[in-house]
N, C-alpha and C positions, 0 to 999 in steps of 0.2 A: 536731245541730249546724246552726245557721242559715247558709244560704248567701246570697250577695249577687249579684244580677244586675248589669247594667250600664245606665247612663243617659247618653245622649248628647244634647246640645243642637245643633240646626241653626239657625244664625243668619245673616241677611244682613249683609254688610259694606260695602254701598254705600248707594244710595238706594232699595233694594228692587228687585224685578224681576230678581234675580240668578239665578233658576232653583232656588230652594230646594225647590219642589215636586217637581222632577225628581230632585233628590238624595234627598229623603225617600222618594220612590216606590221608588228603587232599594234604599236601605238598609232599607226596611220589610220586605223579603222575609225578613230574618233577625232581626226583632224580634217582640215579642208585643204591644206597645202603642205607639201613636203619639198624642201629645196636643198640641193647640194651646194656647199659654199667653197670648196677647194678641191685640189687634186684633179686627176684625169682618169684615163683608162687603165692606170696601174692599180686602181682599186678593184676589189672583187667581193661583192656581197652575195652570199649564198642563202637563198630563202626556199623553204619547203612549204608548199601549199597542197595539202592532202598528200597524195603520192607523187606529186610533181616537184621537181627541183628546178629552180631558176637561178642562174648566175648573172648578176647585173654588174656592169662595170662603170657606167656613167649615169644611166637613168635611175633616179631614186627608187628605193625599195617600195615606196608607197604606190607605185604604178600597179601593183598586183591587187589593189583595192579599187573597185570600180568607182568612178566619179571623183577621185582625188586628183587635184592639180599638182603636177610634178615639174619643178623648175631646176635649171642648171644656172647657178649664179655667175656673176662677173669674176669671181675668184677661181673659177674652174678653167683648166686648159683643155679645150674641146677637140678630141680626135674625131673629125667629121665623118670619116669612113667607118670607124668602129661604132660611132653613135647610130648610124643608120643600119648597120648590120644588126645591132641589138634591137633597134626599133622594129625592123622588119621581122626579126625572129619572134618578137612578142606578138606582132600582128598574126604571124603564121600559127601561133599557138592559141589564138582566139582572144587575146587581150585587146579590148577596145581602147584606142589611143586618141581618137579625134578630139582635138581641143584640150587635151590633157597634158601635153608636154610643151614646156616653154624654155627658151634659151636666152640668156641675157645678151643684148646687143653689144655689151661691153666685154664679153668673154673673149679670151684669147684663143685663136685656132692653133691646134697642134697638127702640123703638116708632115708629110712623109720625110722631108729632109731633117726634121727634128729626130725622128727615129734612127735614121742613118747615123747622124752625128752622135747620138747617145751611145749606140753600140760601139762605134769606132773609138770614142774617148775612153769608155770603160775597158775595152780590150787593150788599149795602149798604156793605161796607167798602172803603176806598181801597187798603189793602194786602192784595192777594189772597194767600191761603195756597196755593191750588190744590187745595182739598178735592175729594174725589170726590162730595160731596153725599149720602153714604150715612148721615149722622147720627152718625158716629163721635165727633166732638168733643163735641156736646151730650150724648151718652150718657155719656161719661167725665166731663163736667162734673157731671151729675146724680150720678154715683157719688161723685166727690170731695166734692160738696156734701151727701152723705148723704140725698139725696132720690130716689134711683133705685129701680127695681123689679127684684127679683131673681127667678130661676126659682122659688125656694121660696115666694115670695109668691103664686104661682098656686094654691097649695094652700089658701089662705085667702081666699075670695072677698070677704069683708067688708073685710079689710085691703087687698086688691088694689084694690077699687073706690075706697077713700079715697085711696090713693096715686096712682092714675091720674087721678082727678078733680082733685087738687091740681096734678099735673104739667100737665095740659091747660090748667088755668086760667092757670098761669104762662106757658105757651107762647102762648096766645091774647093775653095782655097784651103779650108781647114782639113778636109779629107785628104787633099794632096799632101799637106804637111804630115799627116798621120800615116801616109802610105796606104790609104784605104780606098783608093779610087774605084776598085771593083764594085763597091757598093752603089756606084752611080748608074749602073747598067739599066736599072728599071725606074730611075727617079722620074723621068719625064712622063712615063706612062702612069706612075702612081700619082703624080701631081695632077695630071689631067683627070684622073678618076676622082680625086678629092675635090677639086674645084668645080667639077660638073655637078656636085651635090649642093653648090652654093644656093641656087634658087630654092631648093627644097628646105634648106636650113633657114633661109630668111622667112619662110612661111611660119616658122616656129618662134621667130625672134620676138622678144618682149623686153620691157624694162622691169627687172625683178624687184628692185627697191620700191618703186611706186606701187606695184601690184601687191607685194606683201604688206606694205604699210596700209593700203586701202582695205585689205582683208582684215587686218587687225582692228582698224577703226570701225569696221562693220561687225565686230564681235566674233570673228572667226578664229579658228585654231591653226597654228602653224608649227611644223617641225623643221628644224634645220639640221642637216646631217653632214658630217665631215667624212673624209677618207683617211686611211692609215690611223696612227695613234699619237698620243702625246710625246712618247719617246722618239718619234720621227719628226717632230716639229723642228723647223729650221732654226729657231732661236732657243727652244727649251728642251730639245731632244739630245740624243747622243751624237752631236756634231763631230766629224763630218758624215757619220753614217746615218743620214737623215734624208727625208724627201726635200723637195725644193720650194715648199710652201709652208705656211703656218697652219698646222692641223688643229690647234687648240681653240677653245670656245670663243675667245675674243675675235678670231678671224671670221666667225659666223656672221657678225654684223658687217664687217668690211666686204666679205665675199658675196653678200647678197644685196647690199645697198640699203640697209636699214640702220638706225641708230642703236647703240648698245643698250640704251634704256628701254628698248622694245622687248628685250629678252627677259623672261620671267623665271626660267628654270634651266639648269644644266645637268643633264644626266650622263654620268660617266659609265662606260661599259668596260668591265674587266672579266677576263676568264678566271675560273676558280684556281687556275695555275697560270703559268706565263709561257708565251711562245715568241719566237722571233724568226723571220725569214730574211735572208740576205746577210751581209757582213756586219761586223761590229760586236761589241761585248754583250753578253747575257750573264749577269753575275750569278743567278740562281740556277744555272744550267744543270740538268741531271747528268749522272754518269751514263755512259753509252747504253747499257742494258735497260735502264729505266727510261731513258730518252726514247728508245725504240718502242718500248711497251706503251708509253703514254701517246706517242705519235700514232700508233696503230689504234689504240682505244678511241682517240679523239679525231681520227681522220685528219691529222695535221699536215695537209699539203695545200699549197697556195691556190686559191680560187682563180687567180690570174695567170700564174706561171706553172703551177703544178709542182713547184719546188718543195721539198720536205722542210717543215718548220722545225727549228730547234726548240726543245721543251725544257721547262724548269719549274721549280716551286714558286708559289705566289710570292711576289716581291712587294712588301708593303712600303718600302722606302720609295720605290717608284710610284706606287699608288698614292702616297701622301703628296708627293711632288705634283702628280696629276691633279689631285684635289685642290691644291693651292693655286696652280697656274690657270686652272679652268674655273675656279670658284664653284665647285660641284655642290649641287643641292641634294644629290642622291646618286646611288650607283645601281647598276644592273649587273648581276653576276651570272655569267654564262658557263655552260658545260660542267655544271656541278656533277652531273652523272658520270663523267669520265673518271672521277675519283672514287666511284662506288666500291671498287674491289681492293683498294689500297689499305693495308693494315694501319698505317700511320701516315701523317701528313706533316710537312715542314713549311713554315712561313718565315721568310726573312724579315726581321724586325729592325735591323741596323746593318751597317757595313763596317768591317775592320779594315782601315785604310793601309796602304803599303808602309806608312811610317808607324803603324801600331795603334794609332788613335781610332776611336769608334765614333761613327756619326750616324744619326738618324735622318740626315738630309741627303738628297740626291746630288752628287758632286757634279760640278760643271766640267771637270777635266775628264773627258772620255777615255783618255789614255790610262789614267789611274783607275778608272772604273773597270778596265779589263783585268786589273790585278787585285781588286778588293776581295775580301773573304766575307761572305754573308754571315751574320749572326742569326742563327735559327732558333725558332721556338717549335717544339714538336707537339702535335695534337693527335689524339687517337682517331683513326678512320672509323667509318660507320659500317663498312662491309655489308651493305644491304642496298637493294635497288631503289633508286629514286625516280625512275622514269615515269611511274604511274602517279606520282604525287601531283595534286592539283591545287592544294592549299599549303601554306607554310606549315601548318600543324601536321600535315601528312608526312613531312620529312622526318627521317630518323633524328633522335635527340642530338646525336653527335654531329650530324650535318648542320642542324640549326646552330649548334655551338660554334662550329667552324665559321658559319656566316656571321654570327655575332662578333667573333674575333676579328674577321676582316673588316667589319663595320667599325669596331673600336680603333683598329690600327689605321684605317683610311681616314676616319673622321667624317664620313658621310654615310647617311642611312641607306641600307639596302632596300630598294623599292621594287626590284624585279629579280627573279631567279629562273634561269633556264635549265631544264633537266632533259632536254632532247631537242630534236630538230623541228618538230611540228609546232604550229601556233598554239595548240592546246597545252603544250609542255612548258609554257612560260607562266610562272606563278607570280601574281601581283602581291606585293608585300606592303604597299603604302600608296598614298595618293600622289599623282603626278600633276604638276600645274598645267 
């Protein structure tokens, strides 16, 4: 008789940086496979193990648990140089990796010319997207334009040479149009460095769909993790201030090669407040003084770029939108401890639109979103430390009331609460499939 394991998706429900890596790291202890389903090296997951800090950009957070298989799915755009920098840094810190990392043969390669083009286009445009400059957009453009280079192409040198030469020719023409030809000075050297890693990458190549499906049939447990957050989804986010892929839970099936019916649960990760890095609207943004205070309390600087994040009150309009588009079965609330000293807290329950109407739905028009006025509900702060809490009952009553209100407004049960950076500071509040 065939058994069926469990498959859970971990997805961000704000503008990214919600602490997904931290949640994946904790849940990975009890699973067999962790797989990334989209994004690239523009992601940054910070995980603390004891006194050590690890910042992971492409390899899933589960790699810090010995024996777990970690996969990069076909939905990822793979920066081959950065991947092996990360891989070798983990080896140098004593993390055993033999047989534990797999990369989809169908994954697209993000090559040095993608980074050059990304930076040049962002510099030349009047409407800044706030890109990380890591080449993500151009790599996904090549994928959609059917002119990309995939991992499997590395196994065919003749085909690889033709596709790379055609791509470089297109990029050179575009950089000439943008007046950014100085960026080409190191391109040949950088391309040689990247493609020299091809044989090493092929040693990691696998078919993620069949591998994950076989694991599930064998009764094993799988976690699928995305990068960024729901509000940065290409279709459902604050377009055009979004990433170039689908970050939401439905993409987890497409980006790993399994069927959607294989997914059993979707856990959405939210901060106890809201942050955003890059350009675009943030309706619940703090006033400058509070913004600086919370940024300092929460260490709100990008793990990938170091850029300061803008901070704001919890936005339940966005959280409900995330619950709907992801089909959330539960949420994990991170950084509750950052709010410990605040005398009162505000939560946005609706938006007052520019025409005076009030909506509880997240608007499709990003341009009007920048002009909305949040409708706030004020709750009392608990003004007591939460970092030593290890059970839900250990939290101050007002902190529990705050979590209950977030649960009511989001429409998904709180299953995990984080009150610090360490593994021991994540409190389980309910069962996870």
